[in-house]
N, CA, C and O atoms as a GROMACS GRO file, in nm:
protein
  576
    1MET      N    1  -0.839  -1.862   0.796
    1MET     CA    2  -0.970  -1.824   0.747
    1MET      C    3  -0.960  -1.688   0.679
    1MET      O    4  -0.900  -1.596   0.733
    2GLU      N    5  -1.019  -1.676   0.561
    2GLU     CA    6  -1.018  -1.550   0.489
    2GLU      C    7  -1.158  -1.490   0.491
    2GLU      O    8  -1.257  -1.558   0.463
    3VAL      N    9  -1.164  -1.361   0.524
    3VAL     CA   10  -1.293  -1.292   0.526
    3VAL      C   11  -1.284  -1.166   0.441
    3VAL      O   12  -1.177  -1.106   0.428
    4ASP      N   13  -1.397  -1.127   0.384
    4ASP     CA   14  -1.406  -1.000   0.310
    4ASP      C   15  -1.451  -0.892   0.408
    4ASP      O   16  -1.542  -0.914   0.488
    5LEU      N   17  -1.386  -0.776   0.400
    5LEU     CA   18  -1.423  -0.662   0.483
    5LEU      C   19  -1.448  -0.542   0.393
    5LEU      O   20  -1.377  -0.523   0.294
    6LEU      N   21  -1.546  -0.462   0.425
    6LEU     CA   22  -1.567  -0.333   0.359
    6LEU      C   23  -1.556  -0.229   0.469
    6LEU      O   24  -1.648  -0.211   0.549
    7ILE      N   25  -1.443  -0.159   0.473
    7ILE     CA   26  -1.412  -0.067   0.582
    7ILE      C   27  -1.440   0.075   0.538
    7ILE      O   28  -1.383   0.122   0.439
    8PRO      N   29  -1.528   0.146   0.609
    8PRO     CA   30  -1.557   0.285   0.573
    8PRO      C   31  -1.442   0.378   0.612
    8PRO      O   32  -1.388   0.367   0.722
    9ILE      N   33  -1.406   0.467   0.523
    9ILE     CA   34  -1.305   0.569   0.551
    9ILE      C   35  -1.350   0.698   0.483
    9ILE      O   36  -1.370   0.702   0.362
   10ASN      N   37  -1.365   0.802   0.562
   10ASN     CA   38  -1.420   0.928   0.513
   10ASN      C   39  -1.552   0.900   0.442
   10ASN      O   40  -1.641   0.839   0.502
   11GLN      N   41  -1.568   0.943   0.318
   11GLN     CA   42  -1.691   0.913   0.245
   11GLN      C   43  -1.671   0.800   0.144
   11GLN      O   44  -1.754   0.781   0.055
   12GLU      N   45  -1.561   0.726   0.157
   12GLU     CA   46  -1.528   0.616   0.069
   12GLU      C   47  -1.532   0.486   0.148
   12GLU      O   48  -1.565   0.485   0.267
   13SER      N   49  -1.500   0.378   0.083
   13SER     CA   50  -1.486   0.248   0.149
   13SER      C   51  -1.368   0.175   0.088
   13SER      O   52  -1.333   0.196  -0.028
   14ILE      N   53  -1.305   0.090   0.168
   14ILE     CA   54  -1.194   0.009   0.121
   14ILE      C   55  -1.237  -0.137   0.128
   14ILE      O   56  -1.276  -0.185   0.234
   15PHE      N   57  -1.230  -0.207   0.015
   15PHE     CA   58  -1.259  -0.350   0.014
   15PHE      C   59  -1.131  -0.423   0.050
   15PHE      O   60  -1.027  -0.399  -0.012
   16CYS      N   61  -1.137  -0.513   0.148
   16CYS     CA   62  -1.019  -0.587   0.196
   16CYS      C   63  -1.048  -0.736   0.200
   16CYS      O   64  -1.162  -0.778   0.217
   17LYS      N   65  -0.944  -0.812   0.184
   17LYS     CA   66  -0.947  -0.955   0.213
   17LYS      C   67  -0.851  -0.974   0.329
   17LYS      O   68  -0.732  -0.942   0.319
   18PHE      N   69  -0.903  -1.027   0.439
   18PHE     CA   70  -0.822  -1.047   0.559
   18PHE      C   71  -0.807  -1.196   0.582
   18PHE      O   72  -0.906  -1.268   0.599
   19THR      N   73  -0.683  -1.243   0.583
   19THR     CA   74  -0.653  -1.382   0.612
   19THR      C   75  -0.589  -1.386   0.750
   19THR      O   76  -0.478  -1.336   0.769
   20GLU      N   77  -0.659  -1.445   0.845
   20GLU     CA   78  -0.608  -1.449   0.982
   20GLU      C   79  -0.528  -1.576   1.004
   20GLU      O   80  -0.573  -1.686   0.974
   21ARG      N   81  -0.407  -1.558   1.058
   21ARG     CA   82  -0.320  -1.668   1.096
   21ARG      C   83  -0.290  -1.653   1.244
   21ARG      O   84  -0.314  -1.547   1.302
   22LYS      N   85  -0.238  -1.755   1.305
   22LYS     CA   86  -0.200  -1.748   1.447
   22LYS      C   87  -0.064  -1.682   1.456
   22LYS      O   88   0.038  -1.749   1.472
   23SER      N   89  -0.063  -1.549   1.445
   23SER     CA   90   0.061  -1.473   1.452
   23SER      C   91   0.032  -1.339   1.517
   23SER      O   92  -0.081  -1.290   1.515
   24GLU      N   93   0.137  -1.281   1.574
   24GLU     CA   94   0.123  -1.148   1.634
   24GLU      C   95   0.153  -1.038   1.534
   24GLU      O   96   0.134  -0.920   1.563
   25GLU      N   97   0.200  -1.077   1.417
   25GLU     CA   98   0.234  -0.980   1.314
   25GLU      C   99   0.134  -0.990   1.199
   25GLU      O  100   0.073  -1.094   1.176
   26ALA      N  101   0.120  -0.880   1.130
   26ALA     CA  102   0.033  -0.878   1.012
   26ALA      C  103   0.107  -0.811   0.897
   26ALA      O  104   0.195  -0.727   0.919
   27VAL      N  105   0.072  -0.848   0.778
   27VAL     CA  106   0.131  -0.791   0.657
   27VAL      C  107   0.021  -0.717   0.583
   27VAL      O  108  -0.085  -0.774   0.554
   28ILE      N  109   0.045  -0.591   0.552
   28ILE     CA  110  -0.047  -0.513   0.469
   28ILE      C  111   0.016  -0.506   0.331
   28ILE      O  112   0.126  -0.454   0.315
   29MET      N  113  -0.054  -0.559   0.232
   29MET     CA  114  -0.003  -0.561   0.095
   29MET      C  115  -0.065  -0.447   0.016
   29MET      O  116  -0.188  -0.432   0.014
   30ILE      N  117   0.019  -0.366  -0.048
   30ILE     CA  118  -0.024  -0.244  -0.114
   30ILE      C  119   0.001  -0.256  -0.264
   30ILE      O  120   0.115  -0.270  -0.307
   31HIS      N  121  -0.106  -0.252  -0.345
   31HIS     CA  122  -0.091  -0.268  -0.489
   31HIS      C  123  -0.042  -0.141  -0.556
   31HIS      O  124  -0.049  -0.032  -0.499
   32GLY      N  125   0.007  -0.157  -0.677
   32GLY     CA  126   0.053  -0.043  -0.756
   32GLY      C  127  -0.064   0.022  -0.830
   32GLY      O  128  -0.179  -0.016  -0.812
   33ILE      N  129  -0.033   0.120  -0.911
   33ILE     CA  130  -0.135   0.195  -0.982
   33ILE      C  131  -0.210   0.102  -1.078
   33ILE      O  132  -0.148   0.029  -1.155
   34GLY      N  133  -0.341   0.106  -1.072
   34GLY     CA  134  -0.423   0.022  -1.157
   34GLY      C  135  -0.429  -0.124  -1.114
   34GLY      O  136  -0.492  -0.205  -1.181
   35GLY      N  137  -0.364  -0.158  -1.003
   35GLY     CA  138  -0.362  -0.296  -0.955
   35GLY      C  139  -0.480  -0.328  -0.867
   35GLY      O  140  -0.572  -0.247  -0.853
   36SER      N  141  -0.477  -0.447  -0.806
   36SER     CA  142  -0.582  -0.486  -0.712
   36SER      C  143  -0.525  -0.583  -0.611
   36SER      O  144  -0.406  -0.615  -0.614
   37LEU      N  145  -0.609  -0.630  -0.522
   37LEU     CA  146  -0.568  -0.713  -0.409
   37LEU      C  147  -0.544  -0.859  -0.444
   37LEU      O  148  -0.501  -0.935  -0.356
   38ASP      N  149  -0.569  -0.903  -0.564
   38ASP     CA  150  -0.570  -1.045  -0.597
   38ASP      C  151  -0.431  -1.106  -0.614
   38ASP      O  152  -0.394  -1.146  -0.725
   39ALA      N  153  -0.353  -1.114  -0.507
   39ALA     CA  154  -0.225  -1.184  -0.504
   39ALA      C  155  -0.177  -1.192  -0.361
   39ALA      O  156  -0.157  -1.089  -0.297
   40GLN      N  157  -0.158  -1.314  -0.309
   40GLN     CA  158  -0.106  -1.326  -0.174
   40GLN      C  159  -0.074  -1.469  -0.137
   40GLN      O  160  -0.133  -1.563  -0.191
   41ASN      N  161   0.020  -1.485  -0.046
   41ASN     CA  162   0.051  -1.613   0.017
   41ASN      C  163   0.149  -1.584   0.129
   41ASN      O  164   0.262  -1.544   0.102
   42SER      N  165   0.109  -1.602   0.252
   42SER     CA  166   0.194  -1.569   0.366
   42SER      C  167   0.159  -1.655   0.485
   42SER      O  168   0.046  -1.702   0.498
   43GLN      N  169   0.256  -1.676   0.572
   43GLN     CA  170   0.233  -1.747   0.698
   43GLN      C  171   0.179  -1.651   0.804
   43GLN      O  172   0.135  -1.695   0.911
   44LYS      N  173   0.183  -1.524   0.776
   44LYS     CA  174   0.135  -1.423   0.869
   44LYS      C  175  -0.008  -1.384   0.830
   44LYS      O  176  -0.054  -1.411   0.719
   45SER      N  177  -0.076  -1.320   0.922
   45SER     CA  178  -0.206  -1.262   0.886
   45SER      C  179  -0.181  -1.159   0.777
   45SER      O  180  -0.086  -1.081   0.785
   46THR      N  181  -0.265  -1.158   0.677
   46THR     CA  182  -0.246  -1.063   0.568
   46THR      C  183  -0.371  -0.981   0.545
   46THR      O  184  -0.483  -1.028   0.561
   47ILE      N  185  -0.348  -0.858   0.508
   47ILE     CA  186  -0.455  -0.768   0.471
   47ILE      C  187  -0.425  -0.722   0.330
   47ILE      O  188  -0.325  -0.654   0.306
   48ARG      N  189  -0.509  -0.759   0.236
   48ARG     CA  190  -0.497  -0.715   0.097
   48ARG      C  191  -0.618  -0.629   0.070
   48ARG      O  192  -0.729  -0.664   0.109
   49PHE      N  193  -0.597  -0.518   0.006
   49PHE     CA  194  -0.708  -0.424  -0.012
   49PHE      C  195  -0.699  -0.354  -0.145
   49PHE      O  196  -0.594  -0.350  -0.208
   50ASP      N  197  -0.810  -0.298  -0.185
   50ASP     CA  198  -0.817  -0.211  -0.302
   50ASP      C  199  -0.838  -0.068  -0.255
   50ASP      O  200  -0.927  -0.043  -0.173
   51PHE      N  201  -0.757   0.025  -0.305
   51PHE     CA  202  -0.780   0.166  -0.274
   51PHE      C  203  -0.918   0.205  -0.328
   51PHE      O  204  -0.968   0.140  -0.419
   52PRO      N  205  -0.981   0.310  -0.273
   52PRO     CA  206  -1.110   0.356  -0.326
   52PRO      C  207  -1.100   0.379  -0.478
   52PRO      O  208  -1.004   0.438  -0.528
   53GLY      N  209  -1.202   0.332  -0.549
   53GLY     CA  210  -1.206   0.348  -0.693
   53GLY      C  211  -1.122   0.247  -0.769
   53GLY      O  212  -1.112   0.255  -0.892
   54HIS      N  213  -1.061   0.151  -0.700
   54HIS     CA  214  -0.982   0.044  -0.762
   54HIS      C  215  -1.047  -0.090  -0.729
   54HIS      O  216  -1.109  -0.104  -0.623
   55GLY      N  217  -1.034  -0.187  -0.817
   55GLY     CA  218  -1.082  -0.322  -0.788
   55GLY      C  219  -1.225  -0.323  -0.737
   55GLY      O  220  -1.316  -0.275  -0.805
   56ARG      N  221  -1.245  -0.379  -0.617
   56ARG     CA  222  -1.380  -0.392  -0.562
   56ARG      C  223  -1.416  -0.284  -0.461
   56ARG      O  224  -1.521  -0.291  -0.398
   57SER      N  225  -1.330  -0.184  -0.444
   57SER     CA  226  -1.363  -0.074  -0.353
   57SER      C  227  -1.440   0.034  -0.429
   57SER      O  228  -1.394   0.083  -0.532
   58PRO      N  229  -1.557   0.070  -0.378
   58PRO     CA  230  -1.632   0.176  -0.443
   58PRO      C  231  -1.565   0.311  -0.420
   58PRO      O  232  -1.473   0.322  -0.339
   59GLY      N  233  -1.609   0.410  -0.490
   59GLY     CA  234  -1.559   0.544  -0.466
   59GLY      C  235  -1.479   0.597  -0.583
   59GLY      O  236  -1.477   0.537  -0.691
   60THR      N  237  -1.414   0.708  -0.561
   60THR     CA  238  -1.337   0.777  -0.662
   60THR      C  239  -1.189   0.747  -0.645
   60THR      O  240  -1.136   0.757  -0.535
   61ALA      N  241  -1.123   0.711  -0.753
   61ALA     CA  242  -0.980   0.682  -0.748
   61ALA      C  243  -0.902   0.812  -0.729
   61ALA      O  244  -0.920   0.908  -0.804
   62ASP      N  245  -0.816   0.814  -0.629
   62ASP     CA  246  -0.724   0.924  -0.605
   62ASP      C  247  -0.585   0.863  -0.617
   62ASP      O  248  -0.546   0.782  -0.533
   63ILE      N  249  -0.509   0.902  -0.718
   63ILE     CA  250  -0.380   0.839  -0.740
   63ILE      C  251  -0.264   0.919  -0.680
   63ILE      O  252  -0.148   0.886  -0.704
   64LEU      N  253  -0.294   1.021  -0.601
   64LEU     CA  254  -0.187   1.096  -0.534
   64LEU      C  255  -0.126   1.012  -0.423
   64LEU      O  256  -0.196   0.934  -0.359
   65TYR      N  257   0.002   1.026  -0.402
   65TYR     CA  258   0.073   0.944  -0.305
   65TYR      C  259   0.026   0.965  -0.161
   65TYR      O  260  -0.006   0.869  -0.092
   66GLN      N  261   0.020   1.090  -0.117
   66GLN     CA  262  -0.009   1.115   0.024
   66GLN      C  263  -0.147   1.068   0.067
   66GLN      O  264  -0.159   1.008   0.173
   67PRO      N  265  -0.253   1.094  -0.011
   67PRO     CA  266  -0.384   1.040   0.030
   67PRO      C  267  -0.384   0.887   0.039
   67PRO      O  268  -0.449   0.831   0.127
   68GLN      N  269  -0.311   0.820  -0.049
   68GLN     CA  270  -0.304   0.675  -0.041
   68GLN      C  271  -0.225   0.632   0.082
   68GLN      O  272  -0.261   0.534   0.147
   69ALA      N  273  -0.118   0.703   0.115
   69ALA     CA  274  -0.041   0.671   0.237
   69ALA      C  275  -0.129   0.691   0.360
   69ALA      O  276  -0.122   0.613   0.455
   70ASP      N  277  -0.211   0.795   0.360
   70ASP     CA  278  -0.302   0.818   0.473
   70ASP      C  279  -0.401   0.703   0.488
   70ASP      O  280  -0.437   0.667   0.600
   71ILE      N  281  -0.446   0.646   0.377
   71ILE     CA  282  -0.538   0.532   0.382
   71ILE      C  283  -0.469   0.412   0.444
   71ILE      O  284  -0.530   0.341   0.524
   72VAL      N  285  -0.343   0.388   0.409
   72VAL     CA  286  -0.269   0.275   0.467
   72VAL      C  287  -0.253   0.294   0.619
   72VAL      O  288  -0.271   0.199   0.695
   73VAL      N  289  -0.220   0.415   0.663
   73VAL     CA  290  -0.208   0.443   0.807
   73VAL      C  291  -0.342   0.421   0.876
   73VAL      O  292  -0.348   0.360   0.983
   74PHE      N  293  -0.450   0.470   0.815
   74PHE     CA  294  -0.584   0.449   0.871
   74PHE      C  295  -0.613   0.300   0.884
   74PHE      O  296  -0.660   0.254   0.988
   75LEU      N  297  -0.586   0.225   0.777
   75LEU     CA  298  -0.613   0.081   0.776
   75LEU      C  299  -0.533   0.009   0.884
   75LEU      O  300  -0.586  -0.077   0.954
   76LYS      N  301  -0.406   0.045   0.898
   76LYS     CA  302  -0.321  -0.015   1.001
   76LYS      C  303  -0.377   0.014   1.140
   76LYS      O  304  -0.389  -0.077   1.222
   77ASP      N  305  -0.411   0.138   1.166
   77ASP     CA  306  -0.466   0.176   1.297
   77ASP      C  307  -0.599   0.107   1.323
   77ASP      O  308  -0.625   0.061   1.435
   78TYR      N  309  -0.683   0.099   1.223
   78TYR     CA  310  -0.814   0.033   1.234
   78TYR      C  311  -0.797  -0.113   1.271
   78TYR      O  312  -0.862  -0.163   1.363
   79LEU      N  313  -0.709  -0.182   1.200
   79LEU     CA  314  -0.687  -0.325   1.227
   79LEU      C  315  -0.616  -0.348   1.360
   79LEU      O  316  -0.639  -0.449   1.427
   80GLN      N  317  -0.530  -0.254   1.398
   80GLN     CA  318  -0.461  -0.264   1.528
   80GLN      C  319  -0.562  -0.262   1.642
   80GLN      O  320  -0.550  -0.340   1.737
   81LYS      N  321  -0.661  -0.176   1.632
   81LYS     CA  322  -0.764  -0.168   1.738
   81LYS      C  323  -0.847  -0.295   1.747
   81LYS      O  324  -0.884  -0.337   1.856
   82ILE      N  325  -0.877  -0.356   1.632
   82ILE     CA  326  -0.963  -0.475   1.631
   82ILE      C  327  -0.887  -0.602   1.667
   82ILE      O  328  -0.936  -0.683   1.746
   83TYR      N  329  -0.768  -0.622   1.608
   83TYR     CA  330  -0.696  -0.749   1.621
   83TYR      C  331  -0.575  -0.744   1.713
   83TYR      O  332  -0.517  -0.848   1.744
   84ASN      N  333  -0.535  -0.625   1.756
   84ASN     CA  334  -0.425  -0.610   1.852
   84ASN      C  335  -0.295  -0.675   1.805
   84ASN      O  336  -0.229  -0.744   1.883
   85PHE      N  337  -0.257  -0.652   1.680
   85PHE     CA  338  -0.131  -0.706   1.629
   85PHE      C  339  -0.013  -0.637   1.696
   85PHE      O  340  -0.020  -0.518   1.728
   86ALA      N  341   0.095  -0.712   1.719
   86ALA     CA  342   0.216  -0.655   1.780
   86ALA      C  343   0.291  -0.568   1.679
   86ALA      O  344   0.352  -0.468   1.715
   87SER      N  345   0.287  -0.608   1.552
   87SER     CA  346   0.358  -0.531   1.451
   87SER      C  347   0.296  -0.554   1.313
   87SER      O  348   0.219  -0.647   1.292
   88PHE      N  349   0.333  -0.466   1.222
   88PHE     CA  350   0.287  -0.474   1.084
   88PHE      C  351   0.408  -0.466   0.992
   88PHE      O  352   0.508  -0.402   1.024
   89CYS      N  353   0.397  -0.530   0.880
   89CYS     CA  354   0.495  -0.518   0.772
   89CYS      C  355   0.419  -0.470   0.650
   89CYS      O  356   0.318  -0.530   0.612
   90LEU      N  357   0.466  -0.364   0.589
   90LEU     CA  358   0.402  -0.312   0.468
   90LEU      C  359   0.479  -0.364   0.348
   90LEU      O  360   0.600  -0.346   0.339
   91VAL      N  361   0.411  -0.428   0.257
   91VAL     CA  362   0.472  -0.480   0.136
   91VAL      C  363   0.407  -0.408   0.019
   91VAL      O  364   0.287  -0.424  -0.004
   92GLY      N  365   0.484  -0.332  -0.053
   92GLY     CA  366   0.429  -0.256  -0.164
   92GLY      C  367   0.486  -0.298  -0.297
   92GLY      O  368   0.605  -0.326  -0.308
   93HIS      N  369   0.401  -0.303  -0.398
   93HIS     CA  370   0.445  -0.333  -0.534
   93HIS      C  371   0.433  -0.208  -0.619
   93HIS      O  372   0.330  -0.140  -0.616
   94SER      N  373   0.536  -0.178  -0.694
   94SER     CA  374   0.535  -0.066  -0.787
   94SER      C  375   0.506   0.064  -0.710
   94SER      O  376   0.580   0.098  -0.618
   95LYS      N  377   0.402   0.136  -0.746
   95LYS     CA  378   0.369   0.259  -0.674
   95LYS      C  379   0.340   0.230  -0.528
   95LYS      O  380   0.363   0.315  -0.442
   96GLY      N  381   0.288   0.110  -0.499
   96GLY     CA  382   0.260   0.070  -0.361
   96GLY      C  383   0.385   0.072  -0.274
   96GLY      O  384   0.375   0.091  -0.153
   97ALA      N  385   0.504   0.051  -0.334
   97ALA     CA  386   0.628   0.057  -0.258
   97ALA      C  387   0.652   0.199  -0.205
   97ALA      O  388   0.692   0.217  -0.090
   98THR      N  389   0.626   0.297  -0.290
   98THR     CA  390   0.641   0.437  -0.247
   98THR      C  391   0.537   0.471  -0.142
   98THR      O  392   0.568   0.540  -0.044
   99VAL      N  393   0.416   0.425  -0.160
   99VAL     CA  394   0.310   0.448  -0.062
   99VAL      C  395   0.348   0.383   0.072
   99VAL      O  396   0.321   0.440   0.177
  100ALA      N  397   0.410   0.265   0.068
  100ALA     CA  398   0.454   0.198   0.191
  100ALA      C  399   0.556   0.283   0.266
  100ALA      O  400   0.547   0.298   0.388
  101VAL      N  401   0.653   0.339   0.194
  101VAL     CA  402   0.755   0.423   0.258
  101VAL      C  403   0.692   0.548   0.319
  101VAL      O  404   0.724   0.584   0.432
  102LEU      N  405   0.602   0.614   0.246
  102LEU     CA  406   0.535   0.732   0.300
  102LEU      C  407   0.452   0.698   0.423
  102LEU      O  408   0.450   0.774   0.520
  103SER      N  409   0.384   0.584   0.421
  103SER     CA  410   0.303   0.540   0.535
  103SER      C  411   0.392   0.514   0.655
  103SER      O  412   0.361   0.556   0.766
  104ALA      N  413   0.502   0.445   0.632
  104ALA     CA  414   0.594   0.410   0.741
  104ALA      C  415   0.659   0.533   0.802
  104ALA      O  416   0.690   0.535   0.921
  105SER      N  417   0.681   0.635   0.720
  105SER     CA  418   0.746   0.756   0.772
  105SER      C  419   0.660   0.828   0.875
  105SER      O  420   0.711   0.911   0.950
  106LYS      N  421   0.530   0.796   0.880
  106LYS     CA  422   0.440   0.859   0.976
  106LYS      C  423   0.436   0.783   1.109
  106LYS      O  424   0.385   0.835   1.208
  107GLN      N  425   0.490   0.659   1.112
  107GLN     CA  426   0.480   0.576   1.232
  107GLN      C  427   0.602   0.487   1.242
  107GLN      O  428   0.687   0.484   1.152
  108ASP      N  429   0.612   0.415   1.351
  108ASP     CA  430   0.717   0.317   1.371
  108ASP      C  431   0.672   0.187   1.306
  108ASP      O  432   0.606   0.104   1.370
  109THR      N  433   0.708   0.168   1.180
  109THR     CA  434   0.657   0.056   1.101
  109THR      C  435   0.771  -0.009   1.024
  109THR      O  436   0.863   0.060   0.980
  110VAL      N  437   0.766  -0.139   1.009
  110VAL     CA  438   0.862  -0.210   0.926
  110VAL      C  439   0.814  -0.207   0.783
  110VAL      O  440   0.696  -0.226   0.757
  111VAL      N  441   0.906  -0.183   0.688
  111VAL     CA  442   0.867  -0.175   0.549
  111VAL      C  443   0.947  -0.276   0.467
  111VAL      O  444   1.069  -0.286   0.481
  112SER      N  445   0.879  -0.350   0.385
  112SER     CA  446   0.942  -0.438   0.287
  112SER      C  447   0.900  -0.386   0.151
  112SER      O  448   0.780  -0.372   0.124
  113ILE      N  449   0.995  -0.358   0.065
  113ILE     CA  450   0.963  -0.289  -0.059
  113ILE      C  451   0.994  -0.376  -0.181
  113ILE      O  452   1.101  -0.435  -0.191
  114CYS      N  453   0.900  -0.381  -0.272
  114CYS     CA  454   0.922  -0.438  -0.404
  114CYS      C  455   0.903  -0.323  -0.500
  114CYS      O  456   0.791  -0.299  -0.547
  115GLY      N  457   1.008  -0.253  -0.530
  115GLY     CA  458   0.994  -0.132  -0.609
  115GLY      C  459   1.015  -0.153  -0.758
  115GLY      O  460   1.027  -0.267  -0.804
  116ARG      N  461   1.020  -0.046  -0.830
  116ARG     CA  462   1.045  -0.051  -0.973
  116ARG      C  463   1.195  -0.069  -0.994
  116ARG      O  464   1.275   0.011  -0.947
  117ILE      N  465   1.230  -0.172  -1.064
  117ILE     CA  466   1.372  -0.200  -1.084
  117ILE      C  467   1.422  -0.138  -1.213
  117ILE      O  468   1.528  -0.075  -1.215
  118ASN      N  469   1.349  -0.154  -1.321
  118ASN     CA  470   1.388  -0.103  -1.451
  118ASN      C  471   1.321   0.032  -1.473
  118ASN      O  472   1.203   0.039  -1.509
  119LEU      N  473   1.396   0.138  -1.453
  119LEU     CA  474   1.340   0.273  -1.464
  119LEU      C  475   1.301   0.311  -1.606
  119LEU      O  476   1.229   0.409  -1.627
  120THR      N  477   1.347   0.234  -1.706
  120THR     CA  478   1.312   0.267  -1.843
  120THR      C  479   1.171   0.220  -1.876
  120THR      O  480   1.116   0.257  -1.980
  121VAL      N  481   1.110   0.138  -1.790
  121VAL     CA  482   0.975   0.087  -1.815
  121VAL      C  483   0.879   0.153  -1.717
  121VAL      O  484   0.825   0.087  -1.627
  122GLN      N  485   0.857   0.281  -1.733
  122GLN     CA  486   0.769   0.358  -1.648
  122GLN      C  487   0.645   0.396  -1.728
  122GLN      O  488   0.653   0.414  -1.849
  123PRO      N  489   0.531   0.410  -1.660
  123PRO     CA  490   0.416   0.465  -1.732
  123PRO      C  491   0.452   0.602  -1.789
  123PRO      O  492   0.529   0.677  -1.729
  124LEU      N  493   0.395   0.633  -1.904
  124LEU     CA  494   0.427   0.760  -1.969
  124LEU      C  495   0.410   0.878  -1.874
  124LEU      O  496   0.313   0.884  -1.798
  125ASN      N  497   0.502   0.969  -1.880
  125ASN     CA  498   0.499   1.094  -1.804
  125ASN      C  499   0.508   1.075  -1.652
  125ASN      O  500   0.480   1.168  -1.577
  126ARG      N  501   0.548   0.956  -1.605
  126ARG     CA  502   0.566   0.936  -1.460
  126ARG      C  503   0.682   1.022  -1.409
  126ARG      O  504   0.670   1.091  -1.308
  127HIS      N  505   0.796   1.014  -1.482
  127HIS     CA  506   0.913   1.093  -1.445
  127HIS      C  507   0.966   1.166  -1.568
  127HIS      O  508   0.962   1.113  -1.680
  128SER      N  509   1.014   1.286  -1.546
  128SER     CA  510   1.078   1.360  -1.655
  128SER      C  511   1.219   1.302  -1.675
  128SER      O  512   1.267   1.224  -1.592
  129LYS      N  513   1.285   1.340  -1.784
  129LYS     CA  514   1.422   1.295  -1.808
  129LYS      C  515   1.514   1.340  -1.694
  129LYS      O  516   1.601   1.265  -1.651
  130ASP      N  517   1.494   1.462  -1.646
  130ASP     CA  518   1.576   1.514  -1.536
  130ASP      C  519   1.554   1.432  -1.408
  130ASP      O  520   1.650   1.401  -1.336
  131GLU      N  521   1.428   1.396  -1.381
  131GLU     CA  522   1.398   1.316  -1.261
  131GLU      C  523   1.459   1.177  -1.272
  131GLU      O  524   1.514   1.125  -1.174
  132LEU      N  525   1.451   1.115  -1.390
  132LEU     CA  526   1.512   0.984  -1.409
  132LEU      C  527   1.662   0.989  -1.389
  132LEU      O  528   1.721   0.899  -1.330
  133GLU      N  529   1.724   1.094  -1.438
  133GLU     CA  530   1.868   1.110  -1.420
  133GLU      C  531   1.902   1.127  -1.272
  133GLU      O  532   1.999   1.070  -1.224
  134MET      N  533   1.821   1.205  -1.200
  134MET     CA  534   1.843   1.222  -1.056
  134MET      C  535   1.832   1.088  -0.984
  134MET      O  536   1.915   1.057  -0.899
  135ILE      N  537   1.731   1.010  -1.017
  135ILE     CA  538   1.710   0.879  -0.952
  135ILE      C  539   1.828   0.787  -0.982
  135ILE      O  540   1.879   0.720  -0.892
  136GLN      N  541   1.872   0.784  -1.107
  136GLN     CA  542   1.982   0.697  -1.146
  136GLN      C  543   2.113   0.739  -1.079
  136GLN      O  544   2.203   0.657  -1.062
  137ASN      N  545   2.124   0.866  -1.040
  137ASN     CA  546   2.241   0.915  -0.969
  137ASN      C  547   2.227   0.908  -0.817
  137ASN      O  548   2.310   0.961  -0.743
  138GLY      N  549   2.122   0.842  -0.773
  138GLY     CA  550   2.104   0.822  -0.629
  138GLY      C  551   2.039   0.937  -0.556
  138GLY      O  552   2.034   0.936  -0.432
  139GLN      N  553   1.990   1.036  -0.628
  139GLN     CA  554   1.924   1.150  -0.566
  139GLN      C  555   1.777   1.117  -0.543
  139GLN      O  556   1.723   1.026  -0.607
  140THR      N  557   1.712   1.189  -0.454
  140THR     CA  558   1.573   1.168  -0.421
  140THR      C  559   1.484   1.258  -0.505
  140THR      O  560   1.513   1.377  -0.522
  141VAL      N  561   1.377   1.202  -0.556
  141VAL     CA  562   1.276   1.278  -0.629
  141VAL      C  563   1.147   1.265  -0.549
  141VAL      O  564   1.100   1.154  -0.526
  142THR      N  565   1.091   1.377  -0.508
  142THR     CA  566   0.968   1.376  -0.430
  142THR      C  567   0.852   1.424  -0.516
  142THR      O  568   0.856   1.530  -0.578
  143LYS      N  569   0.747   1.341  -0.518
  143LYS     CA  570   0.624   1.378  -0.589
  143LYS      C  571   0.513   1.382  -0.487
  143LYS      O  572   0.502   1.292  -0.404
  144GLN      N  573   0.430   1.485  -0.492
  144GLN     CA  574   0.319   1.496  -0.397
  144GLN      C  575   0.191   1.456  -0.463
  144GLN      O  576   0.085   1.459  -0.399
   0.00000   0.00000   0.00000
């Protein structure tokens, strides 16, 4: 069964689609920049959501990584209290992959990442030439 949820967080709200399955695990799907929740198919319970100011969530869009990671942690904790899941898997697409890693670093969480594979196809000004070179050489680039 799929239900729509509007979850209040701070002075914003997150629009979610929750598909409940008979499982102890849940998957939180995290969209990339400018994306939305409209893509899913899983045997596990899934939570697909729009960040504030994206898709069907009202509010102001904040595209910084850490505030979005904090929203994912809040959402996970909120759903844990209501549905008592044994574990969560975070699946992120594009920027959502980075948000998944940042969210997981705050807790004991399993992360499944669908990241950017072709670094030459980045939104303009996402990374400088030096940052792209660092990434291609296996170095870490941190953006706040």
